[in-house]
VEXBA-204760 format. One line per field, with one value per atom (N, C-alpha, C): y, z, x; residue in one letter. Coordinates in steps of 0.001 Angstrom, whole numbers, plus 500000, padded with zeros to 6 digits. Layout:
BEGIN
v <- Y, ...
w <- Z, ...
u <- X, ...
aa <- a, ...
***
This chain:
BEGIN
v <- 440913, 441636, 441766, 442928, 443151, 442541, 441915, 441325, 442234, 443418, 444358, 444878, 445027, 445476, 446907, 447177, 448518, 449207, 449179, 449780, 450277, 451316, 451871, 450789, 450659, 449581, 449664, 450890, 451052, 450583, 450969, 450550, 449042, 448494, 447051, 446293, 446768, 446109, 446172, 447312, 447445, 446455, 446299, 445378, 443942, 443578, 442227, 441972, 443009, 442851, 442699, 443417, 443362, 443182, 441999, 441793, 441861, 441615, 441662, 443055, 444072, 445441, 445652, 444919, 444985, 444258, 443079, 442264, 442931, 443727, 444377, 445650, 446138, 447381, 447026, 447209, 446804, 447593, 448886, 449701, 449263, 448968, 448534, 447181, 446272, 444953, 445063, 445954, 446149, 446635, 447564, 448100, 447006, 446128, 445037, 444045, 443731, 442798, 443380, 444668, 445326, 445337, 445569, 445570, 444179, 443165, 441784, 441424, 441841, 441558, 442270, 443501, 444273, 443622, 443084, 442468, 441165, 440485, 439226, 439448, 440649, 440911, 440643, 441057, 440968, 439626, 438715, 437426, 436319, 436651, 435652, 435937, 434907, 435040, 434722, 435692, 435511, 434979, 433655, 433048, 433437, 433584, 433999, 435400, 436294, 437654, 437677, 436850, 436773, 436240, 435191, 434622, 435638, 436409, 437418, 438511, 438905, 439914, 439418, 438142, 437582, 437485, 437068, 436995, 438377, 439366, 440734, 441249, 440960, 441376, 440684, 439397, 438667, 439229, 439581, 440171, 441504, 442310, 443594, 443376, 442353, 442073, 441607, 440772, 440299, 441452, 442387, 443550, 444407, 444591, 445361, 444680, 443351, 442597, 442699, 442605, 442712, 444054, 445125, 446458, 446580, 445995, 446070, 445323, 444155, 443364, 444112, 444716, 445477, 446665, 447371, 448524, 448093, 446969, 446490, 446065, 445406, 444974, 446178, 447197, 448405, 449105, 449190, 449835, 449072, 447744, 446934, 447101, 447153, 447354, 448715, 449746, 451093, 451131, 450462, 450421, 449686, 448592, 447833, 448686, 449384, 450256, 451358, 451876, 452938, 452442, 451277, 450701, 450391, 449867, 449557, 450816, 451899, 453149, 453686, 453563, 454022, 453200, 451891, 451019, 451376, 451571, 451913, 453238, 454217, 455507, 455353, 454511, 454311, 453652, 452845, 452137, 452945, 454130, 454946, 455516, 456096, 456747, 455777, 456307, 455500, 455881, 456840, 457228, 457220, 457047, 456810, 458031, 459204, 460381, 460706, 460715, 460924, 459838, 458618, 457524, 457848, 458361, 458703, 459966, 460951, 462196, 461956, 461021, 460726, 460162, 459566, 459031, 460130, 461271, 462380, 463249, 462916, 463701, 462956, 462461, 461846, 460551, 459773, 458523, 458831, 459824, 460224, 460743, 461482, 461995, 460857, 459871, 458734, 457961, 457787, 457059, 457907, 459197, 460135, 460202, 460312, 460522, 461874, 462402, 463744, 463734, 462630, 462550, 461100, 460888, 459568, 459715, 458878, 458953, 457580, 457559, 456340, 456426, 455444, 455396, 454224, 454503, 453466, 453391, 452194, 452022, 451975, 452576, 452622, 452713, 452113, 452208, 453436, 454183, 455370, 456621, 457716, 458993, 459529, 460346, 460919, 462084, 461748, 462784, 462696, 461736, 461574, 462758, 463437, 464576, 464212, 462976, 462554, 462542, 462149, 462139, 463560, 464489, 465894, 466442, 466117, 466611, 466032, 464814, 464122, 464116, 465107, 465134, 465213, 465652, 465743, 464397, 463379, 462058, 460945, 461199, 460160, 460560, 459609, 459827, 458552, 458705, 457589, 457452, 456222, 455954, 454880, 454792, 453782, 452397, 451354, 449984, 449708, 449058, 448724, 449729, 450914, 451962, 451524, 450884, 450570, 449594, 448532, 447567, 448199, 449078, 449756, 450675, 451348, 452270, 451520, 450438, 449678, 449041, 448501, 447810, 448754, 450010, 450946, 450649, 450014, 449698, 448421, 447735, 446488, 445328, 444344, 443161, 442200, 442530, 441733, 441819, 440793, 440849, 441945, 442601, 443670, 443078, 443468, 442989, 443710, 443068, 443696, 445020, 445099, 446325, 446619, 447855, 448280, 449553, 449547, 450718, 451208, 452520, 453040, 454525, 454938, 456351, 456977, 458294, 458993, 460240, 460563, 461860, 462947, 462610, 463469, 462607, 463067, 462305, 462386, 461472, 461448, 462405, 463373, 464319, 463636, 462515, 461808, 461248, 461044, 460500, 461607, 462434, 463367, 464787, 465107, 466429, 467534, 468482, 469631, 469244, 468065, 467635, 466980, 466913, 466193, 466638, 467925, 468447, 468054, 467760, 467496, 466038, 465168, 463761, 463058, 462420, 461778, 460275, 459730, 458281, 457934, 456699, 456298, 454814, 454472, 453084, 452854, 451904, 451587, 450289, 450361, 449208, 448816, 447695, 447240, 446641, 447000, 446607, 445689, 444627, 443684, 443829, 444302, 444537, 443371, 442259, 441080, 440768, 439616, 439136, 440097, 440343, 441198, 442679, 443066, 444477, 444776, 445958, 446388, 446688, 446570, 446801, 448276, 448515, 449876, 449950, 451133, 451318, 452444, 452175, 453188, 453596, 454894, 455385, 456311, 455985, 456821, 457555, 458873, 459668, 460428, 460546, 461224, 462133, 463253, 464140, 463501, 462713, 462068, 460960, 461055, 460007, 458669, 458653, 457410, 456802, 457412, 456860, 455542, 455446, 454200, 453811, 452683, 452186, 450696, 450151, 448736, 447772, 448206, 447307, 447084, 447887, 447797, 446634, 446149, 445107, 445662, 444794, 445234, 444561, 443777, 443013, 443914, 444995, 445870, 446591, 447039, 447707, 446718, 445465, 444434, 444237, 444229, 444115, 445317, 446515, 447733, 447695, 447277, 447188, 446178, 445057, 444055, 444584, 445363, 445963, 446974, 447786, 448795, 448129, 447052, 446322, 445891, 445319, 444816, 445940, 447076, 448227, 448747, 448819, 449299, 448359, 447058, 446116, 446330, 446709, 447002, 448209, 449263, 450465, 450192, 449456, 449211, 448317, 447508, 446625, 447364
w <- 876854, 876228, 877226, 877354, 878308, 877790, 878687, 878313, 878611, 879123, 879448, 878169, 878124, 876912, 876553, 875236, 874751, 874209, 874949, 874528, 875771, 875614, 876737, 877346, 878643, 879338, 879126, 879139, 878940, 877553, 876517, 875146, 875016, 875669, 875615, 876186, 877293, 877912, 877010, 876327, 875420, 874260, 873733, 872608, 873051, 874226, 874741, 875001, 875475, 875769, 874496, 873419, 872155, 870978, 870818, 869708, 868335, 868293, 866989, 866386, 867243, 866721, 865858, 866157, 865337, 864019, 864088, 862887, 861904, 862405, 861536, 860890, 861360, 860825, 859748, 858469, 857373, 857356, 857604, 857593, 858691, 859863, 860975, 860686, 860093, 859755, 858707, 857751, 856743, 857406, 858338, 859027, 859825, 860485, 861265, 860355, 859225, 858279, 857721, 857376, 856842, 857880, 859153, 860216, 860403, 860269, 860401, 859281, 858036, 856900, 857065, 857575, 857766, 858801, 859855, 860911, 860448, 859448, 858946, 857980, 857416, 856480, 855048, 854084, 852678, 852046, 852726, 852128, 852449, 853146, 853542, 852827, 852198, 851507, 852499, 852727, 853672, 852919, 852921, 852189, 852792, 854109, 854722, 854270, 854184, 853725, 852304, 851445, 850046, 849977, 850771, 850772, 851245, 852266, 852781, 851751, 851020, 849981, 848901, 848528, 847521, 848031, 849286, 849866, 849978, 850317, 850425, 849061, 848013, 846661, 846233, 846585, 846239, 846988, 848256, 849046, 848447, 848000, 847375, 846123, 845332, 844112, 844462, 845495, 845917, 846410, 847130, 847613, 846450, 845440, 844258, 843526, 843392, 842733, 843529, 844840, 845711, 845537, 845514, 845323, 843955, 842919, 841567, 841481, 842133, 842117, 842818, 843954, 844694, 843873, 843225, 842406, 841241, 840590, 839463, 839916, 841076, 841599, 841939, 842542, 842882, 841618, 840603, 839350, 838674, 838702, 838093, 838825, 840158, 840948, 840664, 840582, 840285, 838900, 837916, 836566, 836530, 837292, 837347, 837929, 839019, 839629, 838665, 837914, 836952, 835863, 835307, 834265, 834829, 836034, 836642, 836814, 837264, 837434, 836092, 835052, 833724, 833188, 833418, 832951, 833654, 834960, 835694, 835211, 834953, 834448, 833050, 832237, 830877, 830835, 831850, 831875, 832510, 833030, 833692, 832753, 831582, 830736, 830255, 830129, 829657, 828235, 827630, 826248, 825470, 824133, 823314, 823235, 823003, 822853, 824133, 825302, 826529, 826730, 826310, 826403, 825616, 824396, 823573, 824068, 824493, 824962, 826193, 827030, 828225, 827881, 826706, 826309, 826280, 825715, 825646, 826883, 827850, 829072, 830277, 831114, 832371, 832164, 831146, 830904, 830534, 829670, 829298, 830508, 831385, 832588, 833511, 833676, 834538, 833970, 832643, 831991, 831855, 832161, 832103, 830691, 829727, 828340, 827890, 826827, 826369, 825408, 824731, 823812, 823605, 823383, 823051, 821795, 820807, 819546, 819196, 818771, 818288, 816775, 816080, 814621, 814237, 813418, 812922, 811414, 810879, 809429, 808938, 807773, 807207, 805694, 805032, 803573, 803142, 804102, 803795, 804030, 803425, 803616, 805026, 805467, 806813, 806837, 806774, 806735, 807914, 808764, 809914, 810858, 811261, 812186, 813503, 813956, 815210, 815082, 813912, 813685, 813730, 813165, 813173, 814599, 815378, 816755, 817627, 817314, 818125, 817457, 816602, 815823, 816638, 817903, 818726, 819293, 819179, 819688, 818672, 817688, 816746, 815319, 814561, 813130, 812382, 811103, 810251, 809134, 808828, 807801, 806850, 805698, 804713, 805182, 804682, 805058, 804756, 805687, 805529, 806165, 806509, 807070, 808390, 809251, 810596, 810561, 809785, 809702, 809096, 808111, 807514, 808527, 809318, 810306, 811387, 811877, 812958, 812490, 811274, 810772, 810100, 809935, 809242, 807756, 807193, 805768, 805415, 806436, 806156, 805959, 805208, 804950, 806126, 807214, 808438, 809144, 809924, 810659, 811709, 811890, 812880, 814274, 815169, 816546, 817299, 818330, 819079, 819735, 820250, 820909, 820420, 819974, 819511, 820260, 820866, 821567, 820801, 820553, 819797, 820046, 819783, 819865, 818488, 818458, 817199, 817089, 815861, 815608, 815687, 815244, 815360, 815093, 815554, 815359, 813929, 813606, 812286, 812283, 811360, 811335, 811162, 810446, 810243, 811552, 812540, 813824, 814865, 815010, 816135, 815806, 814554, 814204, 814683, 815450, 815918, 816923, 817530, 818523, 817876, 816538, 815830, 816221, 816349, 816524, 817838, 818884, 820178, 820644, 819859, 820243, 819912, 820911, 820730, 821019, 821517, 821655, 821646, 821246, 821131, 821438, 821864, 822032, 821099, 820193, 819214, 819639, 819922, 820375, 819271, 818610, 817538, 818155, 817604, 818178, 817227, 817756, 816992, 817476, 816596, 816984, 816653, 816223, 815961, 814488, 814231, 812852, 812037, 810799, 809908, 810098, 811026, 811274, 810997, 810446, 810210, 811542, 811596, 812862, 813238, 814441, 814920, 815583, 816031, 816698, 817720, 818895, 819939, 820045, 819935, 819965, 821161, 822014, 823155, 822813, 822815, 822454, 823643, 823700, 824827, 824340, 825037, 824745, 825165, 826224, 826731, 825779, 825172, 824239, 824919, 826251, 826965, 827607, 827393, 828011, 827366, 826051, 825340, 824517, 824868, 824132, 823880, 822839, 822500, 823598, 824529, 825574, 826694, 826744, 827832, 827614, 828717, 828633, 828140, 827574, 826981, 827611, 828675, 829241, 829701, 830403, 830937, 829816, 828792, 827677, 826865, 826781, 826105, 826842, 828170, 828967, 828741, 828749, 828530, 827160, 826134, 824784, 824748, 825460, 825489, 826100, 827177, 827796, 826845, 826204, 825278, 824100, 823573, 822479, 822879, 824045, 824490, 824719, 825226, 825407, 824057, 823078, 821745, 821058, 821224, 820611, 821122, 822386, 822953, 822271, 822064, 821416, 819937, 819259, 817832, 817541, 818516, 818312, 818516
u <- 583182, 582061, 580914, 580354, 579269, 577982, 577229, 575940, 574782, 575086, 574019, 573372, 572033, 571339, 571712, 571918, 572257, 571002, 569923, 568666, 567949, 567176, 566427, 565539, 565580, 564878, 563360, 562827, 561380, 560962, 561762, 561460, 561602, 562636, 562863, 561671, 561137, 559985, 558750, 558592, 557440, 557549, 558779, 558979, 558727, 559217, 559013, 557525, 556826, 555398, 554570, 554967, 554207, 555157, 555745, 556689, 556026, 554702, 554013, 554014, 554176, 554224, 555459, 556537, 557754, 557530, 556911, 556698, 555750, 554809, 553821, 554357, 555487, 556055, 557084, 556721, 557598, 558902, 558837, 560054, 561023, 560482, 561327, 561955, 561179, 561709, 562813, 562635, 563688, 564981, 564831, 566005, 566715, 565962, 566550, 567274, 566654, 567272, 568559, 568521, 569715, 570832, 570501, 571502, 572091, 571235, 571708, 572670, 572333, 573213, 574557, 574490, 575730, 576632, 576004, 576801, 577446, 576854, 577410, 578561, 578668, 579752, 579322, 580154, 579785, 580050, 580729, 581075, 580071, 579011, 578013, 576706, 576172, 574888, 573778, 572914, 571808, 570604, 570435, 569320, 567976, 567959, 566702, 566305, 567285, 566996, 566490, 567117, 566665, 565243, 564978, 563625, 562603, 562960, 562037, 561784, 562816, 562633, 561668, 561827, 560931, 559494, 559373, 558030, 557404, 558207, 557707, 557245, 558029, 557639, 556350, 556233, 555004, 553808, 554006, 552926, 552480, 553448, 553099, 552260, 552646, 551868, 550464, 550359, 549041, 548175, 548774, 548018, 547547, 548393, 547995, 546843, 546943, 545870, 544579, 544696, 543527, 542829, 543621, 543036, 542381, 543010, 542453, 541135, 541067, 539829, 538700, 539013, 538001, 537513, 538455, 538081, 537200, 537541, 536741, 535353, 535280, 533984, 533105, 533712, 532955, 532457, 533330, 532941, 531809, 531876, 530829, 529505, 529566, 528350, 527740, 528594, 528093, 527458, 528080, 527517, 526194, 526097, 524837, 523721, 524001, 522990, 522562, 523514, 523224, 522275, 522555, 521694, 520314, 520251, 518957, 518110, 518727, 517978, 517501, 518338, 517944, 516778, 516803, 515720, 514416, 514462, 513248, 512665, 513528, 513039, 512468, 513071, 512611, 511226, 510913, 509639, 508505, 508818, 507796, 506737, 507091, 506085, 505003, 503795, 502665, 502260, 502961, 502696, 504006, 503891, 505067, 505989, 505438, 506301, 507063, 506432, 507215, 508275, 507955, 508924, 510191, 510023, 511180, 511878, 511110, 511728, 512597, 512177, 512963, 514333, 514475, 515777, 516835, 516465, 517409, 517403, 516559, 516463, 517009, 516097, 516523, 517302, 516938, 517672, 519122, 519321, 520686, 521460, 520787, 521450, 521873, 521007, 521331, 522516, 522530, 523626, 524891, 524780, 525914, 526503, 525617, 526038, 525507, 526107, 525734, 524563, 524352, 523224, 522823, 521534, 520990, 520154, 520431, 519693, 519135, 517866, 517229, 517092, 517632, 517554, 516669, 515655, 514753, 514859, 514988, 514972, 513535, 513296, 511945, 512032, 511044, 510963, 510184, 509615, 508821, 509649, 509225, 509902, 509667, 510590, 510525, 509527, 508214, 507185, 506225, 506398, 505520, 505702, 504610, 504729, 505412, 505205, 505832, 507349, 507855, 509295, 509834, 509089, 509509, 509538, 508515, 508447, 509563, 509968, 510976, 512343, 512582, 513810, 515078, 514988, 516199, 516625, 515758, 516117, 515865, 515002, 514602, 514942, 515494, 515722, 515399, 515064, 514671, 515692, 516073, 517083, 516573, 517250, 516859, 517303, 516644, 517021, 518496, 519153, 520563, 521512, 521002, 521872, 522513, 521730, 522213, 523386, 523263, 524364, 525610, 525424, 526584, 527244, 526438, 526995, 527758, 527186, 527821, 529122, 529133, 530331, 531312, 530946, 531823, 531938, 530914, 530916, 531659, 532219, 532945, 531970, 532411, 531595, 531721, 531023, 531090, 529744, 529404, 528134, 528150, 527020, 526909, 526760, 527636, 527563, 526439, 525889, 524788, 525176, 526409, 526884, 528300, 528517, 529833, 530220, 531389, 531915, 533134, 533200, 534345, 534543, 535776, 536139, 536032, 535768, 535509, 536376, 536740, 537361, 536296, 535107, 533918, 532700, 531544, 530323, 529818, 528910, 528286, 527090, 527052, 525928, 524577, 524540, 523283, 522730, 523616, 523196, 523036, 524042, 524096, 523644, 523452, 522971, 523886, 523341, 524116, 525197, 525077, 526078, 527292, 527311, 528367, 529768, 529996, 531350, 532004, 531213, 531848, 531712, 531105, 531009, 532327, 532932, 534233, 534224, 533129, 532992, 531511, 531227, 529828, 529661, 528448, 528035, 526859, 526987, 525943, 525271, 523973, 523210, 522223, 522472, 521583, 520333, 519182, 517890, 517140, 516592, 515770, 514334, 513450, 512063, 511141, 511707, 510893, 510761, 510186, 510029, 509171, 509608, 508844, 509081, 509951, 510230, 511696, 511954, 513323, 514011, 515330, 516034, 516087, 516502, 516727, 518095, 518450, 519741, 519625, 520138, 520229, 521690, 521963, 523339, 523510, 524478, 524831, 526114, 526086, 527259, 527804, 529134, 529779, 530897, 531077, 532215, 533534, 533506, 534717, 535156, 536349, 536792, 537047, 537125, 537401, 536146, 534997, 533788, 533385, 533548, 533253, 534477, 535091, 536247, 536063, 536692, 536507, 536937, 537783, 538274, 537255, 536216, 535243, 534269, 533717, 532699, 531375, 530560, 529287, 528070, 528246, 527136, 525991, 526317, 525273, 524526, 525258, 524598, 523771, 524199, 523397, 522078, 522131, 520909, 519996, 520584, 519796, 519118, 519868, 519299, 518165, 518296, 517244, 515956, 516078, 514900, 514264, 515104, 514578, 513861, 514416, 513764, 512355, 512239, 510932, 509940, 510432, 509536, 509068, 509985, 509618, 508637, 508818, 507877, 506453, 506347, 505032, 504407, 505217, 504693, 504401, 505269, 505077, 503874, 503500, 502353, 501034
aa <- x, x, x, x, x, x, x, x, x, x, x, x, x, x, x, x, x, x, x, x, x, x, x, x, x, x, x, x, x, x, x, x, x, x, x, x, x, x, x, x, x, x, x, x, x, x, x, x, x, x, x, x, x, x, x, x, x, x, x, x, x, x, x, x, x, x, x, x, x, x, x, x, x, x, x, x, x, x, x, x, x, x, x, x, x, x, x, x, x, x, x, x, x, x, x, x, x, x, x, x, x, x, x, x, x, x, x, x, x, x, x, x, x, x, x, x, x, x, x, x, x, x, x, x, x, x, x, x, x, x, x, x, x, x, x, x, x, x, x, x, x, x, x, x, x, x, x, x, x, x, x, x, x, x, x, x, x, x, x, x, x, x, x, x, x, x, x, x, x, x, x, x, x, x, x, x, x, x, x, x, x, x, x, x, x, x, x, x, x, x, x, x, x, x, x, x, x, x, x, x, x, x, x, x, x, x, x, x, x, x, x, x, x, x, x, x, x, x, x, x, x, x, x, x, x, x, x, x, x, x, x, x, x, x, x, x, x, x, x, x, x, x, x, x, x, x, x, x, x, x, x, x, x, x, x, x, x, x, x, x, x, x, x, x, x, x, x, x, x, x, x, x, x, x, x, x, x, x, x, x, x, x, x, x, x, x, x, x, x, x, x, x, x, x, x, x, x, x, x, x, x, x, x, x, x, x, x, x, x, x, x, x, x, x, x, x, x, x, x, x, x, x, x, x, x, x, x, x, x, x, x, x, x, x, x, x, x, x, x, x, x, x, x, x, x, x, x, x, x, x, x, x, x, x, x, x, x, x, x, x, x, x, x, x, x, x, x, x, x, x, x, x, x, x, x, x, x, x, x, x, x, x, x, x, x, x, x, x, x, x, x, x, x, x, x, x, x, x, x, x, x, x, x, x, x, x, x, x, x, x, x, x, x, x, x, x, x, x, x, x, x, x, x, x, x, x, x, x, x, x, x, x, x, x, x, x, x, x, x, x, x, x, x, x, x, x, x, x, x, x, x, x, x, x, x, x, x, x, x, x, x, x, x, x, x, x, x, x, x, x, x, x, x, x, x, x, x, x, x, x, x, x, x, x, x, x, x, x, x, x, x, x, x, x, x, x, x, x, x, x, x, x, x, x, x, x, x, x, x, x, x, x, x, x, x, x, x, x, x, x, x, x, x, x, x, x, x, x, x, x, x, x, x, x, x, x, x, x, x, x, x, x, x, x, x, x, x, x, x, x, x, x, x, x, x, x, x, x, x, x, x, x, x, x, x, x, x, x, x, x, x, x, x, x, x, x, x, x, x, x, x, x, x, x, x, x, x, x, x, x, x, x, x, x, x, x, x, x, x, x, x, x, x, x, x, x, x, x, x, x, x, x, x, x, x, x, x, x, x, x, x, x, x, x, x, x, x, x, x, x, x, x, x, x, x, x, x, x, x, x, x, x, x, x, x, x, x, x, x, x, x, x, x, x, x, x, x, x, x, x, x, x, x, x, x, x, x, x, x, x, x, x, x, x, x, x, x, x, x, x, x, x, x, x, x, x, x, x, x, x, x, x, x, x, x, x, x, x, x, x, x, x, x, x, x
***
C-alpha cells in the first residue's frame, strides 16, 4: 500500500497550518465523520460518532436558547424605553385638559396603540362641560362599572392589569372605534381613599398586541405613574 498522501499538497499544507479551520466547519466535520463510519463498515458501532451527534444536538439547542434569551432581552429593553418615553410625555402638560388630550395623541402614538380611553366612575350625571369637550378620551360611568368590565361580570376580584383579545370593542368604552378594536389592556386605577376608581384602556386593531400570556410589569408601572399624576389634578 502506498504511503503517499492522496490530497493536493498545497491544500494539505493549509490544513496542517490551520487545523482549527476544519474543526470550526460543521459541514466538513460531518462529512469526515460520515467517511470514517463508512470506512469502518456497518457492523461496528461508532460510540464517538454517536456522542458527537448528541453533543451537536445539544449545542444546537443551546444556540436556539441563547438566541431566544437575547431576543427576549432586546424586546424587554425596547418595551421599557417605550414606557419611559410615554411617561415623560405624559408628565409634560401643566394643565389638566392638555394632560388628558395627550393620552389620545402623542402618548398613544408612543405606546403604538390605536386608542386610549380614560373611564372615571361618578355618582353624578355626565353633564360637566369638560367631559363633553374631552369625549374622545374621557367617559364617565356609574359606580361598579369598572370592576364589572374588567372581570367580565364574574364574581372575582379585579386585577390591576388585564390583557385580552376581543371579537369587537365595547361601545361604552371605544365609541366610534368599537368595530376595529381587537385587543385591549385594562389598567385599573386607584385614586386614593374616599375616591371612586378609574380605568385606563389601551385599544389596538392588532389582535395579538395584548394577550393574556404577556407580562404586565411595564403596564403596571405606567398605571402607577398615571394614578399619581391624576391624584395631583384631582386634589
